[in-house]
C-alpha positions in Angstrom: -35.0 41.0 -29.5 -36.0 43.6 -32.0 -37.5 43.0 -35.5 -37.8 46.1 -37.7 -38.8 46.7 -41.3 -39.1 49.7 -43.6 -42.4 48.8 -45.1 -45.7 50.6 -45.4 -46.4 50.5 -41.7 -49.6 49.6 -39.8 -52.6 52.0 -39.5 -53.3 53.1 -36.0 -56.8 51.6 -36.0 -55.3 48.1 -36.7 -52.5 48.2 -34.1 -54.8 47.0 -31.3 -56.1 44.1 -33.4 -52.9 42.6 -35.0 -52.5 40.0 -32.3 -56.2 38.9 -32.5 -56.7 35.4 -34.1 -57.8 35.5 -37.7 -57.3 39.2 -38.1 -55.5 40.0 -41.3 -55.4 42.7 -44.0 -53.9 40.3 -46.5 -56.1 38.6 -49.1 -54.3 35.3 -48.6 -53.3 35.6 -45.0 -54.7 33.4 -42.2 -54.4 36.0 -39.5 -52.7 33.4 -37.1 -49.1 34.3 -37.4 -48.9 37.2 -34.9 -51.6 35.6 -32.7 -49.4 32.4 -32.5 -46.3 34.5 -31.8 -48.1 36.3 -29.0 -49.3 33.1 -27.4 -45.9 31.5 -27.5 -44.2 34.6 -26.0 -46.8 34.9 -23.3 -46.5 31.2 -22.4 -42.8 31.8 -21.8 -43.6 34.7 -19.5 -42.4 37.2 -22.1 -43.7 40.4 -23.6 -44.1 41.7 -27.2 -45.0 45.2 -28.3 -45.2 47.0 -31.5 -44.5 50.5 -32.8 -45.4 51.5 -36.3 -45.5 54.6 -38.5 -47.2 54.7 -41.8 -44.7 55.1 -44.6 -41.7 54.4 -42.3 -42.1 50.8 -41.1 -42.9 48.6 -38.1 -40.8 47.5 -35.1 -41.6 44.5 -32.9 -39.8 44.2 -29.6 -39.8 41.0 -27.6 -38.7 40.5 -24.0 -38.1 36.9 -22.8 -36.6 35.7 -19.4 -32.9 35.0 -19.9 -32.9 31.9 -17.8 -34.5 30.3 -14.7 -31.4 30.8 -12.6 -32.0 34.3 -11.3 -30.0 35.9 -14.0 -31.7 39.2 -13.4 -30.8 39.1 -9.7 -27.2 38.3 -10.4 -27.0 41.1 -13.0 -28.6 43.7 -10.7 -26.2 42.7 -7.9 -23.1 43.0 -10.1 -24.1 46.5 -11.3 -25.0 47.8 -7.8 -28.3 49.4 -8.8 -29.4 52.2 -6.6 -32.5 51.7 -4.5 -35.0 54.5 -4.4 -37.1 53.3 -1.5 -40.1 55.5 -0.8 -39.9 57.5 -4.1 -43.1 57.7 -6.1 -43.3 57.4 -9.9 -46.1 57.7 -12.3 -45.9 55.6 -15.5 -48.0 56.5 -18.5 -48.3 54.1 -21.5 -51.3 52.8 -23.4 -50.1 49.2 -23.5 -50.8 47.2 -20.4 -47.9 44.8 -20.8 -45.4 47.7 -21.3 -46.8 49.3 -18.1 -46.3 46.1 -16.3 -42.8 45.6 -17.6 -41.7 49.1 -16.7 -43.5 48.8 -13.4 -41.6 45.6 -12.6 -38.3 47.4 -13.3 -39.2 50.3 -11.1 -40.3 48.1 -8.2 -36.9 46.4 -8.4 -35.4 49.8 -7.9 -37.6 50.4 -4.8 -40.1 52.8 -6.3 -43.8 53.0 -5.5 -45.4 52.8 -8.9 -48.7 54.2 -10.2 -50.0 54.0 -13.7 -52.0 55.9 -16.3 -53.1 54.8 -19.8 -53.0 58.1 -21.5 -52.1 61.8 -21.1 -55.4 62.9 -19.7 -55.4 60.3 -17.0 -51.7 61.1 -16.2 -52.6 64.8 -15.7 -55.5 63.9 -13.5 -53.4 61.5 -11.4 -50.6 64.0 -11.1 -53.0 66.8 -10.0 -54.7 64.6 -7.4 -51.4 63.6 -5.9 -50.2 67.2 -5.8 -53.4 68.3 -4.1 -52.8 65.6 -1.4 -49.3 66.8 -1.0 -48.0 63.5 -2.3 -46.3 64.7 -5.4 -44.6 62.2 -7.7 -40.8 62.3 -7.7 -40.8 61.2 -11.3 -43.1 60.7 -14.3 -42.3 58.4 -17.2 -44.4 59.0 -20.3 -44.8 57.3 -23.6 -44.4 59.8 -26.5 -47.3 58.6 -28.5 -50.7 57.2 -27.4 -53.1 55.7 -30.0 -56.4 57.6 -29.9 -55.4 59.8 -26.9 -53.0 62.4 -25.6 -49.4 61.4 -25.6 -46.4 62.6 -23.6 -45.6 65.5 -25.8 -48.9 67.2 -25.1 -49.2 65.9 -21.5 -45.9 67.2 -20.2 -46.9 70.8 -21.1 -50.0 70.5 -19.0 -48.2 68.9 -16.1 -45.5 71.6 -16.1 -48.3 74.2 -16.0 -49.6 72.5 -12.9 -46.2 71.9 -11.3 -43.1 73.7 -12.9 -40.9 71.5 -10.8 -42.2 68.3 -12.3 -39.6 65.8 -13.6 -40.8 64.0 -16.6 -39.0 61.4 -18.7 -40.1 60.7 -22.3 -40.0 57.1 -23.7 -40.4 56.0 -27.3 -39.6 53.1 -29.6 -38.4 55.5 -32.2 -34.9 56.8 -31.2 -34.7 59.1 -34.2 -37.9 61.0 -33.3 -37.2 64.8 -33.1 -38.8 65.0 -29.6 -36.2 62.5 -28.2 -33.4 64.3 -30.0 -34.4 67.6 -28.4 -36.3 66.4 -25.4 -35.3 69.3 -23.1 -36.9 71.8 -25.5 -40.2 70.1 -25.0 -40.0 70.2 -21.2 -38.6 66.7 -20.5 -35.7 66.1 -18.1 -34.6 62.8 -19.6 -35.3 60.3 -22.4 -35.5 56.5 -22.8 -35.3 54.7 -26.1 -37.4 51.5 -26.1 -36.5 48.8 -25.5 -34.4 49.7 -22.5 -32.8 47.6 -19.8 -33.1 47.9 -16.1 -29.5 49.3 -16.0 -30.2 52.0 -18.5 -33.4 53.0 -16.7 -31.5 53.2 -13.5 -28.8 55.3 -15.1 -31.3 57.8 -16.5 -33.1 58.0 -13.1 -29.9 58.5 -11.2 -28.9 61.4 -13.4 -32.2 63.1 -12.6 -32.8 62.3 -8.9 -29.3 61.9 -7.5 
């Protein structure tokens, strides 16, 4: 589920606090609305994440399990998802629950998944793996990272280290110019959040097959 507005947006310094109980920027607000929403979603084994740009608006994306009857397994069987057993992928995102969500998707596809929280860490992890002759087959990077290096800057550094690197950019803003012209920035593919297991597999197949 996606909830999007075209309001004033949320300042970057507040994004990490909006789910905290009693945090509010409103004079009459209780600060419990988003905290309660987060608790309910988490209790149902779901995920919620937010993207916001000042002057453009805010977008909340919620993932919830469809049903307890292995719907995901039935869906993956029906679509004949390709298994990438033994392939290594590095996922960079500053939100833990997004890393976990993408990681779960990739593990279902057979990948060995490693994580980084920001661009600097991703570059370091990629360099270490390359030096050990255990290069990553794929890298998935969030376009923007609060308070750190995002995918746009990090992909340039990684390509300097390894011109053959295959890096996918991911973002919650499908209209971003980097997503529209991702190849010009050095990326080999793009993912618009939120994405499904099937769409992730489709993009990966186009790159690795």
